[in-house]
C-alpha positions in Angstrom: -0.1 0.0 0.1 2.8 2.4 0.9 4.3 1.7 -2.1 1.4 2.5 -4.5 1.2 5.7 -2.4 4.8 6.5 -3.2 4.4 5.7 -7.0 1.0 8.0 -7.0 3.3 10.9 -5.4 5.8 10.3 -7.9 3.4 10.3 -10.9 1.6 13.7 -9.4 5.3 15.6 -8.8 6.0 14.7 -12.6 2.9 16.1 -13.6 3.4 19.4 -11.6 6.8 19.5 -13.1 5.3 19.2 -16.7 2.9 22.0 -15.9 5.3 24.3 -14.1 7.7 23.9 -17.1 4.7 24.9 -19.4 3.7 27.6 -17.5 7.3 29.0 -16.9 8.0 28.7 -20.5 4.8 30.5 -21.6 5.2 33.1 -18.5 8.8 33.6 -19.7 7.9 34.5 -23.2 4.8 36.4 -21.9 6.1 38.3 -19.1 9.7 37.4 -19.2 10.0 36.3 -15.5 8.9 33.0 -13.2 6.1 33.5 -9.9 7.6 31.1 -7.6 4.9 31.5 -4.8 2.3 30.2 -7.1 4.2 27.3 -8.0 4.8 26.7 -4.1 1.2 26.9 -2.9 0.4 24.3 -5.9 2.7 22.3 -4.5 1.3 22.6 -1.2 -2.2 22.0 -2.5 -0.6 18.9 -4.3 0.7 17.7 -1.0 -2.3 18.3 0.9 -4.6 16.5 -1.7 -1.8 13.3 -1.2 -2.2 13.6 2.4 -5.9 13.4 2.2 -6.0 10.6 -0.2 -3.4 8.9 2.0 -5.5 9.7 5.4 -8.9 8.7 3.6 -6.9 5.5 2.7 -5.6 4.6 5.9 -9.0 5.3 7.6 -10.6 3.1 5.0 -8.1 0.4 5.6 -8.4 1.1 9.1 -12.2 0.5 9.0 -11.6 -2.7 7.0 -9.3 -3.8 9.7 -11.7 -2.9 12.5 -14.2 -4.5 10.7 -12.1 -7.3 9.9 -11.3 -7.7 13.3 -14.6 -7.3 14.4 -15.6 -10.5 12.6 -13.0 -12.2 13.8 -14.1 -11.2 17.4 -17.5 -12.2 16.3 -16.4 -15.7 15.0 -14.2 -15.9 17.8 -16.9 -15.2 20.7 -19.2 -17.6 18.4 -16.5 -20.1 18.7 -15.8 -19.5 22.4 -19.7 -20.1 22.7 -19.9 -23.2 20.7 -16.4 -24.3 22.5 -18.5 -23.2 26.0 -21.2 -25.4 24.7 -19.1 -28.4 23.9 -17.1 -27.7 27.2 -20.6 -27.8 29.0 -21.6 -30.8 27.3 -18.1 -33.0 27.8 -18.6 -31.6 31.4 -21.8 -33.1 31.6 -20.5 -36.3 30.1 -17.7 -36.3 32.4 -20.1 -36.2 35.4 -21.9 -38.9 33.7 -19.2 -41.1 33.1 -17.9 -40.1 36.7 -21.6 -41.5 38.1 -20.9 -44.6 35.4 -17.5 -45.4 37.2 -18.9 -45.1 41.0 -21.7 -47.1 39.8 -19.4 -49.6 38.3 -17.1 -49.7 41.3 -20.4 -50.3 43.4 -21.4 -53.1 41.4 -17.8 -54.6 41.3 -18.0 -54.3 44.8 -21.1 -56.2 44.9 -19.6 -58.6 42.7 -16.8 -59.3 45.0 -19.2 -59.7 47.6 -21.4 -62.0 45.9 -18.6 -64.0 44.7 -17.3 -64.0 48.4 -20.9 -65.3 49.2 -20.8 -67.9 46.3 -17.4 -69.5 47.8 -18.9 -69.8 51.1 -22.2 -71.1 50.1 -20.0 -73.8 47.7 -18.2 -74.3 50.8 -21.0 -74.8 52.9 -22.6 -76.9 50.3 -19.4 -79.2 50.1 -19.6 -79.6 54.3 -23.5 -80.2 54.0 -22.7 -82.8 50.7 -19.9 -84.3 53.1 -22.4 -84.3 56.2 -25.1 -85.6 54.4 -22.9 -88.5 52.8 -21.7 -89.3 56.9 -25.4 -89.1 58.0 -26.2 -91.4 55.3 -23.7 -93.9 56.4 -24.7 -93.5 60.0 -28.0 -93.8 59.0 -27.1 -97.3 57.2 -25.2 -98.2 60.0 -28.0 -97.4 62.3 -30.7 -99.2 60.1 -28.5 -102.4 60.0 -28.1 -102.1 63.6 -31.9 -101.5 64.2 -32.3 -104.6 61.9 -30.2 -106.7 63.9 -31.5 -105.7 67.2 -35.2 -106.2 65.9 -33.8 -109.6 64.8 -32.4 -110.4 68.3 -35.8 -109.1 70.3 -37.7 -111.3 67.7 -35.6 -114.1 68.3 -35.7 -113.8 72.3 -39.5 -113.2 72.2 -40.0 -116.4 70.3 -37.7 -118.2 72.7 -40.0 -116.7 75.9 -42.9 -117.6 74.0 -41.4 -121.0 73.2 -40.4 -121.4 77.2 -43.7 -120.2 78.5 -46.1 -121.7 75.9 -48.8 -119.1 76.2 -48.7 -119.7 80.3 -48.0 -115.9 80.6 -48.7 -112.8 78.9 -45.9 -111.8 76.7 -46.1 -109.0 74.2 -45.4 -110.3 70.8 -43.6 -106.9 69.5 -41.2 -106.1 73.0 -41.1 -109.3 74.7 -42.6 -107.3 77.9 -44.1 -109.6 80.4 -46.8 -108.1 82.4 -48.5 -109.7 85.9 -51.5 -108.5 87.2 -50.8 -107.1 90.4 -53.7 -109.2 92.3 -51.5 -112.4 91.4 -48.6 -111.1 93.3 -50.0 -108.6 95.9 -53.0 -108.0 97.9 -55.1 -104.7 97.1 -52.9 -101.8 98.2 -50.2 -103.6 99.4 -46.5 -104.6 98.2 -46.3 -107.6 100.6 -45.8 -110.8 97.8 -48.6 -113.3 98.2 -47.9 -117.1 98.7 -49.8 -117.3 95.1 -47.2 -114.7 94.0 -44.2 -116.3 95.5 -44.9 -119.6 93.4 -45.5 -117.7 90.3 -42.7 -116.0 90.6 -40.7 -119.2 91.6 -41.9 -120.8 88.2 -41.5 -117.9 86.1 -37.8 -116.2 86.9 -35.9 -119.5 86.4 -37.2 -120.1 82.8 -37.0 -116.1 81.8 -33.6 -115.8 83.4 -32.8 -118.8 80.9 -33.5 -117.2 78.2 -32.0 -114.1 79.0 -28.5 -115.8 80.0 -28.1 -117.6 76.8 -28.7 -114.2 74.9 -26.5 -112.8 77.7 -24.1 -110.9 74.9 -26.8 -109.0 73.4 -29.2 -107.9 76.6 -27.9 -104.5 78.1 -30.5 -104.3 81.0 -34.0 -105.9 82.6 -36.1 -103.9 84.1 -38.6 -104.7 86.6 -41.4 -102.1 86.6 -44.3 -101.3 89.0 -47.5 -99.7 87.8 -50.5 -98.3 89.9 -54.0 -97.2 88.7 -54.9 -93.5 89.0 -56.4 -93.5 92.5 -54.7 -91.5 95.4 -52.1 -88.9 94.7 -48.7 -89.4 92.6 -46.3 -89.7 95.5 -48.1 -92.6 96.9 -48.8 -94.2 93.9 -45.0 -94.1 93.1 -43.7 -95.2 96.4 -46.4 -98.2 96.1 -45.5 -99.0 92.4 -41.4 -99.2 93.4 -42.1 -101.1 96.6 -43.8 -103.8 94.5 -41.3 -103.5 92.1 -38.5 -103.9 94.3 -40.5 -106.7 96.1 -40.4 -108.8 93.0 -36.8 -108.0 92.6 -35.5 -108.7 96.0 -37.3 -112.2 96.3 -35.5 -113.3 92.9 -32.5 -112.1 93.5 -32.0 -110.2 96.6 -29.4 -111.1 99.6 -31.0 -110.2 102.6 -35.0 -110.4 104.2 -35.7 -106.6 104.0 -38.9 -105.4 106.3 -40.2 -109.2 106.8 -40.0 -109.9 103.0 -38.5 -113.4 101.8 -36.0 -114.1 99.8 -35.6 -117.1 97.7 -31.9 -117.9 97.6 -32.1 -121.2 95.8 -33.5 -119.9 92.4 -30.2 -119.3 90.4 -26.8 -120.6 90.9 -24.2 -117.7 92.4 -22.7 -117.4 88.9 -26.1 -117.0 87.3 -27.1 -114.3 90.1 -24.2 -112.3 89.8 -24.9 -112.1 85.8 -28.3 -111.5 86.6 -27.9 -108.7 89.2 -25.5 -106.6 86.8 -28.5 -106.1 84.4 -31.6 -106.1 86.6 -32.8 -102.6 87.3 -36.2 -101.4 89.1 -38.4 -98.6 88.4 -41.9 -97.2 89.8 -44.0 -95.4 87.3 -46.8 -94.0 89.2 -50.0 -93.8 87.2 -48.4 -92.4 84.2 -48.6 -95.3 81.9 -52.4 -96.1 82.7 -54.5 -98.9 80.6 -57.6 -97.6 78.8 -60.8 -99.7 78.1 -62.4 -99.6 74.7 -64.8 -96.8 75.7 -61.9 -94.7 77.2 -62.1 -95.2 80.9 -59.1 -96.0 83.0 -58.8 -100.2 83.6 -57.6 -99.9 87.0 -57.0 -103.7 87.3 -55.1 -104.0 84.2 -53.1 -100.6 85.3 -52.3 -102.4 88.7 -49.5 -104.5 87.1 -45.9 -105.6 87.4 -44.0 -105.7 83.9 -40.8 -107.5 83.3 -39.2 -105.8 80.1 -35.4 -106.2 78.9 -33.4 -103.9 76.9 -30.4 -104.7 74.2 -27.1 -103.6 73.4 -28.0 -103.1 70.1 -30.7 -100.4 71.4 -28.2 -98.6 73.1 -25.8 -98.0 70.2 -29.0 -97.2 68.3 -29.4 -94.4 71.3 -25.9 -93.4 71.0 -25.0 -94.9 74.5 -21.5 -96.5 73.1 
């Protein structure tokens, strides 16, 4: 731009010089002298014109530059607005990603916990499977023991039934022998009657002959007294125990107690020792009553003495090893 201005100034100067020469020649010829003041004013006018052009051009270029700067500023402002919007969008997206990351970490924590719980459940399941196998094995053992116990009890019951041929009341399932208290005692009394002694003299040698043949299978022989529901609990407990004790003492006792006789000749010393090792005595008061078909208490049947046995195999089933 400056170069073009210089060229224009030079062109104007050449034009001015040309006109001055023409005017000087003419005036010289007409007047014979040169007017220097007029030429100077023309030069000043030309310079003012040049300066005006330069200023106008400069203002025009400045205006263009200003407009360009304004447009650039607007474009930059628009760009900044877009960048701000993009930054805001990216900030929002970043927050969303942070929330997703938090959720993923929470899910990861939950997953870890679930994996731990799964491992714990698997371990527990393995233990339960092992326990199940152990229980199944124990169940098989118990079933085998139960079958053996049932077979042993059945054989002993059969031997008892064969031994007594229906002369005494034997439960076919348990082998329990039951004596009506009228056979052994007077009413409300624990003294053995003569008929009761005779019954025991006939019964116990035959009964314990079967027990001794199966001695290794027997853990206990129980002599158990029972009463009806007349009277209070304590009185009937004392009476039921006294009757059971009287039967035991008569058969395997070693002394006379309260005038109750003892049969020393019922067993040999060796058999007596074995029998005493397994015999126990109980009183049940009125807690195992016998009822009639109409639901009433059968008092006569409830007053009884029972002889029952327990097997070693049954102790194993109950855990008494």
